[in-house]
C-alpha positions as CSV (number, residue, x, y, z in Angstrom):
1,M,-29.7,7.0,3.2
2,K,-27.5,8.5,0.5
3,V,-27.6,12.3,0.2
4,L,-26.5,14.5,-2.8
5,I,-25.6,18.1,-2.0
6,I,-25.8,20.7,-4.8
7,E,-24.3,23.9,-3.4
8,D,-21.8,26.3,-4.9
9,E,-20.7,28.0,-1.6
10,I,-18.0,25.9,0.0
11,P,-18.6,27.1,3.5
12,A,-22.4,26.5,3.2
13,A,-21.8,23.0,1.9
14,R,-19.3,22.2,4.7
15,Q,-21.7,23.5,7.3
16,L,-24.6,21.4,5.9
17,I,-22.5,18.3,5.9
18,K,-21.5,19.0,9.5
19,L,-25.1,19.4,10.5
20,L,-26.2,16.3,8.6
21,N,-23.4,14.2,10.3
22,A,-24.6,15.4,13.7
23,A,-28.3,14.9,13.0
24,R,-28.1,11.6,11.0
25,P,-24.6,10.0,11.6
26,T,-25.5,6.9,9.6
27,W,-26.4,8.7,6.4
28,Q,-23.9,9.0,3.7
29,I,-22.9,11.9,1.5
30,A,-23.0,10.6,-2.1
31,D,-21.4,13.6,-3.6
32,T,-21.2,17.4,-3.4
33,L,-21.7,19.4,-6.7
34,D,-21.5,23.1,-7.4
35,S,-23.1,23.7,-10.8
36,V,-26.2,23.1,-12.9
37,Q,-24.2,21.2,-15.6
38,G,-22.4,19.1,-13.0
39,A,-25.7,18.1,-11.4
40,I,-27.2,17.3,-14.8
41,R,-24.3,15.0,-15.6
42,W,-24.3,13.3,-12.2
43,L,-28.1,12.7,-12.1
44,G,-28.0,11.4,-15.7
45,E,-25.4,8.8,-14.9
46,A,-25.7,7.8,-11.2
47,P,-28.5,5.9,-9.4
48,P,-30.9,8.4,-7.7
49,P,-29.9,9.3,-4.2
50,D,-32.4,9.1,-1.4
51,L,-32.4,12.8,-0.9
52,I,-31.0,16.0,-2.6
53,F,-30.2,19.3,-0.9
54,M,-30.2,21.9,-3.7
55,D,-29.3,25.6,-3.5
56,I,-31.3,27.8,-5.8
57,Q,-28.6,30.0,-7.3
58,L,-25.6,28.0,-8.5
59,A,-22.3,28.8,-10.1
60,D,-23.7,28.6,-13.7
61,G,-27.4,29.3,-13.3
62,V,-30.4,28.5,-11.2
63,S,-31.1,25.0,-10.0
64,F,-34.5,24.9,-11.6
65,D,-32.7,24.5,-14.9
66,I,-31.6,21.0,-13.8
67,F,-35.2,19.8,-14.0
68,K,-35.5,20.9,-17.6
69,S,-32.6,18.6,-18.7
70,V,-32.9,15.5,-16.5
71,E,-35.6,13.7,-14.5
72,V,-35.1,14.2,-10.8
73,K,-36.5,11.1,-9.1
74,S,-35.4,12.0,-5.6
75,P,-37.1,14.2,-3.0
76,V,-35.5,17.6,-2.9
77,I,-35.0,20.1,0.0
78,F,-34.2,23.5,-1.5
79,S,-32.1,26.1,0.3
80,T,-32.2,29.9,-0.2
81,A,-30.5,32.9,1.3
82,Y,-32.8,35.8,0.5
83,D,-35.7,34.9,-1.7
84,Q,-38.9,35.0,0.3
85,Y,-41.0,34.7,-2.9
86,A,-39.4,31.3,-3.6
87,I,-40.1,30.2,0.0
88,Q,-43.8,30.9,-0.6
89,A,-43.7,28.9,-3.7
90,F,-42.2,25.9,-1.9
91,R,-45.1,26.1,0.6
92,V,-47.7,26.3,-2.1
93,N,-46.3,23.2,-3.8
94,A,-45.7,21.2,-0.6
95,M,-41.9,21.1,-1.2
96,D,-39.6,21.7,1.8
97,Y,-36.9,24.4,2.0
98,L,-34.3,25.7,4.4
99,L,-33.3,29.3,4.8
100,K,-29.6,29.8,5.0
101,P,-27.8,29.8,7.4
102,V,-29.5,26.5,8.2
103,D,-31.2,26.1,11.5
104,P,-30.4,22.7,13.0
105,E,-33.9,22.3,14.4
106,L,-35.6,23.1,11.1
107,L,-33.1,20.7,9.4
108,D,-34.2,17.9,11.8
109,I,-37.9,18.6,11.0
110,A,-37.2,18.4,7.3
111,L,-35.3,15.2,7.7
112,E,-38.1,13.6,9.7
113,K,-40.4,14.4,6.8
114,I,-38.0,12.6,4.5
115,E,-38.0,9.6,6.8
116,K,-41.7,9.5,6.9
117,R,-41.9,10.0,3.1
118,Q,-44.0,13.1,3.4
119,I,-42.1,14.9,0.6
120,S,-43.0,13.9,-3.0
121,P,-40.3,13.4,-5.6
122,A,-39.4,16.8,-7.0
123,S,-40.3,16.1,-10.6
124,A,-43.9,15.4,-9.7
125,Q,-44.6,19.1,-8.7
126,M,-41.7,21.0,-10.4
127,E,-43.8,22.1,-13.4
128,A,-46.2,23.9,-11.1
129,L,-43.4,25.3,-9.0
130,M,-41.6,26.7,-11.9
131,K,-44.8,28.3,-13.2
132,Y,-45.3,29.9,-9.9
133,L,-41.7,31.1,-9.6
134,G,-41.8,32.5,-13.1
135,K,-44.1,35.2,-11.8
136,S,-42.3,36.1,-8.6
137,A,-39.0,34.3,-8.1
138,F,-37.1,37.6,-8.0
139,K,-37.7,40.8,-6.1
140,D,-39.9,43.2,-8.1
141,R,-40.0,46.3,-5.9
142,F,-38.3,48.0,-2.9
143,L,-39.7,50.2,-0.2
144,V,-37.7,53.4,-0.2
145,K,-37.8,56.6,1.9
146,T,-38.5,59.9,0.3
147,G,-38.5,62.7,2.8
148,Q,-40.9,61.6,5.6
149,T,-42.8,59.1,3.5
150,L,-42.2,55.6,2.2
151,T,-42.6,54.8,-1.5
152,Q,-42.7,51.6,-3.5
153,L,-39.9,51.6,-6.1
154,S,-40.4,49.2,-9.0
155,V,-37.3,47.2,-10.0
156,S,-38.1,47.7,-13.6
157,D,-37.6,51.4,-13.2
158,I,-34.1,51.0,-11.7
159,A,-31.2,51.5,-14.2
160,F,-28.4,50.5,-11.9
161,F,-27.4,50.1,-8.3
162,H,-24.3,52.0,-7.1
163,S,-22.3,51.4,-3.9
164,S,-20.2,54.1,-2.3
165,D,-18.9,54.7,1.2
166,G,-20.9,51.7,2.4
167,L,-24.2,53.0,1.1
168,T,-26.2,51.6,-1.9
169,Q,-28.1,53.9,-4.2
170,A,-30.7,52.8,-6.8
171,W,-30.7,55.1,-9.8
172,V,-33.9,55.2,-11.8
173,F,-34.1,56.0,-15.5
174,S,-35.3,59.5,-14.9
175,G,-32.1,60.3,-13.1
176,K,-33.4,60.2,-9.5
177,K,-31.7,58.1,-6.9
178,Y,-32.9,56.4,-3.7
179,F,-31.0,54.8,-0.9
180,I,-31.5,51.0,-0.6
181,E,-30.8,49.1,2.6
182,H,-29.2,46.1,0.9
183,P,-25.5,45.8,-0.2
184,L,-24.8,44.7,-3.7
185,D,-23.9,41.2,-2.6
186,E,-27.4,40.7,-1.4
187,L,-29.0,42.5,-4.4
188,E,-27.3,40.1,-6.7
189,A,-29.2,37.2,-5.2
190,M,-32.5,39.2,-5.1
191,L,-32.6,40.3,-8.7
192,D,-33.1,38.5,-12.0
193,P,-29.6,37.7,-13.4
194,N,-31.0,37.9,-16.9
195,E,-31.7,41.6,-16.2
196,Y,-28.9,42.8,-14.0
197,F,-25.1,42.2,-14.1
198,R,-22.4,43.0,-11.5
199,V,-19.9,44.9,-13.7
200,S,-17.7,45.9,-10.8
201,R,-17.4,45.8,-7.1
202,K,-19.4,49.1,-6.9
203,L,-22.0,48.7,-9.7
204,L,-24.9,46.4,-10.6
205,V,-26.3,47.4,-14.1
206,R,-29.6,46.7,-15.9
207,S,-29.2,45.6,-19.5
208,N,-31.4,48.4,-21.0
209,A,-29.5,51.0,-19.1
210,I,-26.4,50.4,-21.3
211,K,-26.3,53.0,-24.1
212,K,-22.8,52.3,-25.6
213,I,-19.9,49.9,-25.0
214,H,-16.4,51.1,-25.8
215,L,-13.2,49.1,-26.0
216,H,-10.7,50.4,-23.4
217,L,-7.1,49.9,-22.2
218,N,-6.0,46.6,-20.6
219,S,-8.9,44.7,-22.3
220,R,-11.5,46.5,-20.3
221,L,-14.8,47.9,-21.5
222,K,-16.1,51.3,-20.8
223,L,-19.9,51.7,-20.5
224,E,-22.1,54.7,-21.2
225,L,-25.2,54.4,-19.1
226,Q,-28.6,56.1,-19.1
227,P,-28.9,57.9,-16.8
228,E,-25.3,59.1,-16.8
229,M,-23.1,57.8,-13.9
230,P,-21.4,60.4,-11.6
231,E,-18.1,58.6,-12.4
232,E,-16.7,56.5,-15.3
233,C,-18.0,53.0,-15.5
234,F,-15.7,50.1,-16.5
235,V,-16.1,46.4,-16.8
236,S,-13.0,44.8,-15.4
237,R,-10.9,42.5,-17.6
238,E,-11.8,39.5,-15.4
239,R,-15.5,40.2,-16.0
240,V,-15.5,41.0,-19.7
241,A,-16.1,37.4,-20.9
242,D,-19.1,36.9,-18.5
243,F,-20.4,40.3,-19.4
244,K,-20.4,39.5,-23.2
245,A,-22.0,36.2,-22.5
246,W,-24.7,37.9,-20.4
247,L,-25.5,40.3,-23.3
248,G,-25.6,37.4,-25.7
249,G,-22.4,38.0,-27.5
């Protein structure tokens, strides 16, 4: 069996290879890729592998974009770190998944399905999967505490997430703020990247919360947000190019 791994986190890829070598020592790793474009090129040129392990969020986009550009003839086992909605979609469409960090026992069960050919080629059901994911692939609300009660907070109402002193606050467009249990690193994986951008280590911003963008010293950008931030907001020089691309510039 030849296995293709599409995973942009090097430690996660290494761990998966280690688990595969232990579980199926005769199987071969055909290649390890870290991007949508790299996977499209590889799948368009090489013979189909017997199995593909595919992370959902890759270095240059989401793995579902691969299926829009090239026919995937191999069975796919998806992996995900946070997205419980995507996991539900895999169940609905009879496609397997692994939640990271990968559990060796669950990996073995998934591999047994492959060996028994109980997983269909991904392309056969990808259209239905993408349609399902289009509705709920990313988190659309949080449960937050207000006084002695819990309230549902819609993601569409959140202008930005700000991290300070180890705590994360969600600021809504009205100016109110709520504490969120997740750090920004986790929130990046939960939220639609078309809507939110990590402008700095402390700030994750929604596109329609940006009022004005000013050129600043050292090739940085200064942002005016609505509601107004309690401190000045800058896009670092290293993130400026990605930020402009995100806004469509």
